[in-house]
C-alpha positions in Angstrom: 7.5 -117.2 9.1 6.4 -118.3 5.8 4.0 -121.1 5.4 3.2 -123.2 2.3 2.0 -126.6 2.7 3.8 -127.4 6.0 0.5 -128.7 8.4 2.8 -131.6 9.8 5.5 -129.7 10.3 4.2 -126.5 12.2 3.7 -128.5 15.8 7.4 -128.7 15.9 8.7 -125.7 14.7 6.4 -123.4 16.8 6.7 -125.8 19.9 10.6 -124.6 19.3 9.4 -120.8 19.8 7.5 -121.6 22.7 10.0 -123.0 24.8 11.9 -120.0 24.3 13.1 -118.6 27.8 12.5 -114.4 26.2 9.2 -113.6 26.9 7.6 -110.7 24.8 7.5 -112.1 21.6 5.4 -112.7 18.6 5.4 -115.1 15.8 3.8 -114.0 12.5 3.0 -116.7 10.6 2.1 -115.7 6.7 0.0 -118.6 5.0 1.5 -118.2 1.4 -1.5 -119.9 -0.2 -1.5 -123.1 1.2 -3.5 -126.2 -0.2 -3.2 -128.8 2.6 -4.2 -128.2 6.3 -1.8 -125.3 7.3 -4.3 -122.8 7.7 -5.9 -125.0 9.9 -3.1 -125.8 11.9 -1.8 -122.7 12.3 -5.2 -121.3 13.8 -5.4 -124.1 16.4 -1.7 -123.2 17.0 -3.0 -119.4 17.9 -5.7 -120.2 19.9 -3.2 -122.5 22.3 -0.8 -119.7 22.0 -1.5 -115.9 22.2 1.6 -114.6 20.6 1.0 -116.1 17.3 -0.2 -114.1 14.6 -1.9 -115.6 11.6 -2.2 -113.7 8.3 -2.8 -115.7 4.7 -2.0 -114.3 1.3 -2.4 -116.0 -2.5 0.7 -118.1 -3.1 3.5 -115.5 -3.8 6.9 -117.3 -2.3 8.7 -117.3 0.9 10.0 -113.9 0.1 6.8 -112.0 0.0 5.6 -113.5 2.9 8.4 -112.6 4.8 7.8 -108.9 3.8 4.5 -109.2 4.9 5.2 -110.2 8.0 8.4 -107.3 8.3 5.7 -105.0 8.2 3.2 -106.5 10.0 5.9 -107.1 12.7 5.4 -104.9 15.9 8.5 -106.0 17.6 12.2 -104.1 17.9 14.2 -106.7 16.6 12.8 -109.4 14.0 13.9 -113.1 13.1 12.8 -115.4 10.6 12.1 -119.0 11.6 10.9 -121.9 8.3 8.4 -124.0 9.0 10.3 -126.9 8.6 13.2 -125.9 10.8 13.2 -124.8 14.5 15.2 -123.1 17.0 17.7 -124.9 19.1 19.2 -123.9 22.6 16.2 -122.8 24.8 17.7 -119.5 25.9 18.7 -118.5 22.5 16.5 -115.6 21.2 17.1 -114.0 24.8 21.0 -114.2 24.4 20.9 -112.4 21.1 18.4 -110.4 22.3 20.4 -109.2 25.4 23.7 -108.6 23.1 21.4 -106.6 20.8 19.9 -104.7 23.2 22.6 -103.6 25.5 24.6 -102.8 22.2 22.0 -101.1 20.1 22.8 -103.4 17.4 21.1 -103.8 14.2 22.6 -107.0 13.4 23.4 -110.2 15.8 24.2 -113.5 14.6 24.2 -117.0 16.6 25.0 -120.1 15.3 23.5 -122.1 12.8 23.4 -126.0 12.3 22.4 -128.1 9.9 19.9 -131.2 10.5 19.2 -134.2 8.1 16.3 -136.6 7.9 17.7 -138.7 10.6 18.5 -135.8 12.7 21.9 -136.0 12.9 23.6 -132.2 13.6 26.6 -130.5 12.1 27.9 -127.0 11.8 27.2 -125.6 8.0 30.3 -126.2 6.0 30.4 -122.2 4.7 29.4 -120.5 7.8 31.9 -119.5 10.9 30.8 -121.2 13.8 31.3 -118.9 16.9 32.8 -120.0 20.1 32.5 -116.9 22.0 30.6 -113.8 22.0 32.4 -111.1 19.7 32.2 -108.4 17.1 33.2 -108.4 13.5 33.1 -106.5 10.6 30.3 -106.9 7.8 33.1 -108.2 5.7 34.2 -110.6 8.1 31.3 -112.6 7.7 31.7 -114.5 5.0 29.2 -115.5 2.1 26.0 -114.2 2.6 24.3 -117.7 3.4 22.3 -118.0 7.0 20.0 -114.9 7.3 18.1 -117.1 9.9 20.8 -117.2 12.4 20.3 -113.8 12.8 17.9 -111.0 14.2 17.8 -107.7 12.4 16.6 -104.2 13.9 13.4 -103.7 12.7 14.3 -99.7 12.2 17.4 -100.7 10.6 15.5 -102.4 7.9 12.8 -99.8 7.3 15.6 -97.0 7.5 17.4 -98.8 4.4 14.6 -99.9 2.6 15.9 -103.7 3.1 13.0 -106.3 1.7 13.4 -109.8 0.1 13.5 -109.5 -4.0 10.9 -110.8 -5.7 12.6 -113.9 -6.8 11.9 -118.1 -6.5 15.1 -118.8 -5.5 17.9 -117.1 -4.2 16.1 -113.8 -2.7 17.6 -114.9 0.9 21.2 -114.5 0.0 20.6 -110.9 -1.4 18.4 -109.8 1.2 21.4 -110.2 4.0 24.2 -109.5 1.0 22.2 -106.0 1.4 21.9 -106.0 5.0 25.4 -106.7 5.5 26.2 -103.9 2.5 24.5 -101.6 4.7 25.5 -102.2 8.2 28.9 -101.4 10.3 29.4 -104.4 12.6 27.6 -107.7 13.4 27.4 -108.7 16.6 27.8 -112.7 17.5 26.7 -114.8 20.0 28.3 -118.5 20.8 24.8 -119.9 20.9 22.9 -122.9 19.1 20.6 -120.6 17.5 18.6 -122.1 14.1 18.9 -125.7 12.9 18.4 -126.3 9.1 16.8 -129.0 7.5 18.8 -129.5 4.2 16.9 -130.2 1.2 18.8 -131.2 -2.3 19.1 -127.6 -3.9 18.7 -129.2 -7.5 15.5 -130.5 -6.4 14.4 -127.0 -5.5 15.3 -125.3 -9.2 13.7 -127.8 -11.1 12.1 -125.1 -13.6 13.3 -122.6 -15.8 12.3 -119.5 -13.7 13.8 -120.7 -10.9 16.9 -121.4 -12.3 17.1 -118.0 -13.7 16.1 -116.4 -10.3 19.1 -118.3 -8.8 21.7 -116.5 -11.3 19.7 -113.2 -10.7 20.5 -113.6 -7.2 24.6 -113.4 -8.2 24.0 -110.3 -10.0 22.3 -108.5 -6.9 25.3 -109.7 -4.3 28.1 -109.0 -6.9 26.1 -105.2 -6.8 26.1 -105.3 -3.2 29.6 -106.5 -2.6 30.9 -103.9 -5.2 32.9 -102.1 -2.5 36.7 -103.3 -2.4 36.1 -104.8 1.3 34.1 -107.3 0.4 36.3 -108.6 -2.3 37.3 -111.9 -0.5 33.5 -112.9 0.1 32.2 -111.7 -3.6 35.0 -113.9 -4.9 34.0 -116.8 -2.5 30.1 -116.8 -3.3 31.1 -116.7 -7.1 32.5 -120.1 -7.0 28.9 -120.9 -5.8 27.9 -120.3 -9.3 30.1 -122.9 -10.9 28.8 -125.2 -8.0 25.6 -124.6 -9.3 26.1 -125.5 -13.0 27.4 -128.7 -11.7 24.9 -129.3 -9.5 22.1 -128.6 -12.6 23.8 -131.3 -14.4 23.3 -132.0 -18.3 19.2 -131.8 -18.0 19.2 -128.2 -16.5 22.5 -127.1 -18.5 20.6 -125.7 -21.2 18.9 -123.2 -18.8 21.6 -122.4 -16.2 23.9 -121.3 -19.6 20.9 -119.4 -20.9 20.3 -117.5 -17.6 24.0 -116.4 -17.0 23.9 -115.4 -20.7 20.6 -113.3 -20.4 21.7 -111.9 -16.6 24.6 -111.4 -17.4 24.7 -109.8 -20.9 26.4 -106.6 -19.5 29.4 -108.4 -18.2 30.7 -110.8 -21.1 34.2 -111.6 -19.0 31.5 -113.4 -16.9 29.9 -115.1 -19.4 32.9 -116.4 -21.1 34.0 -117.7 -18.4 30.8 -120.0 -17.8 31.1 -120.9 -21.2 34.6 -122.3 -21.2 33.5 -124.0 -17.9 31.0 -125.6 -19.5 33.4 -126.6 -22.5 35.9 -128.3 -20.8 33.0 -129.9 -18.5 31.7 -131.6 -21.6 34.9 -132.1 -23.3 34.2 -134.8 -26.2 30.7 -134.6 -25.7 29.5 -133.0 -29.2 26.1 -133.3 -28.8 25.9 -131.5 -25.7 28.5 -128.6 -26.7 26.0 -128.0 -30.0 23.0 -128.1 -27.8 24.6 -125.0 -25.2 25.5 -123.4 -28.7 29.3 -123.5 -27.4 30.8 -125.1 -30.5 30.6 -122.0 -33.3 30.0 -119.4 -30.6 33.0 -117.0 -31.5 33.1 -115.8 -27.8 34.9 -118.7 -26.4 38.6 -118.8 -25.8 41.3 -121.2 -25.4 40.1 -124.4 -23.2 41.2 -127.9 -23.1 41.2 -129.6 -26.5 39.1 -126.2 -27.7 40.5 -127.1 -31.2 39.6 -130.7 -31.3 36.5 -129.5 -30.6 36.2 -127.2 -33.7 38.0 -130.3 -36.2 35.2 -132.6 -35.3 32.4 -130.1 -35.4 33.7 -128.4 -39.0 34.9 -132.1 -40.3 
């Protein structure tokens, strides 16, 4: 569990682990340079529950905090829990572990639900909801979201050197994509395993570095999904790039397109696709098209009303 200024949330999150029926677990909480009372709360919780181990580091982001936890973990299997999320069914950990242990599985997934501020639960719209225990191929998992709802065999992670990349945004899907690219099959368990507290992604990508890192995740994932068997999830995940463009709006458009041009400088077809998407999106908004350096960009192909853009620009 990476922890950064989550003092008010920790009790609920930790209690969801306390209530699990599975014995012999450890909860490694990595305080990532919190400036609130998170460390004090963690230390108090560790006094009450001897399965909690508290580590600290300077603020480096959740990815590096999780990597520290992976290295410190003594368990046979590893799962991840954010401080603002919680485990759902009280026997969820026991059920996924039993399947993992009996099959010597590298990855076992339960279900994840999204919870909002009013405590309403709903299945994640981009993830399959398992209604029976089964086995799927990694390419059948779908886009690489929801890494939280999976437990991973530690030996599998160590053997393949799977860690979270040094990104401020998007490190979680990259971790899962790499794991899916290295595994033969994924066991699924029909249990409500993980409750994910939804936060608007636009609010979390509010700096150039975060927008750049969010774009970098796509390059990582396209690489891990280069095998033809991942063609479908790769294509589905590519659509999320254009969802992100829309999410960033006019305020983040310059940073986002600049990041796309930088990260995919070796993939001009994709850059052109994105430029054409922006040109169509801001059709008639000459000021915005100029800001994005689209009106005079010779790499842009034919888009809606493109000739009209040129006439206006060079009248």
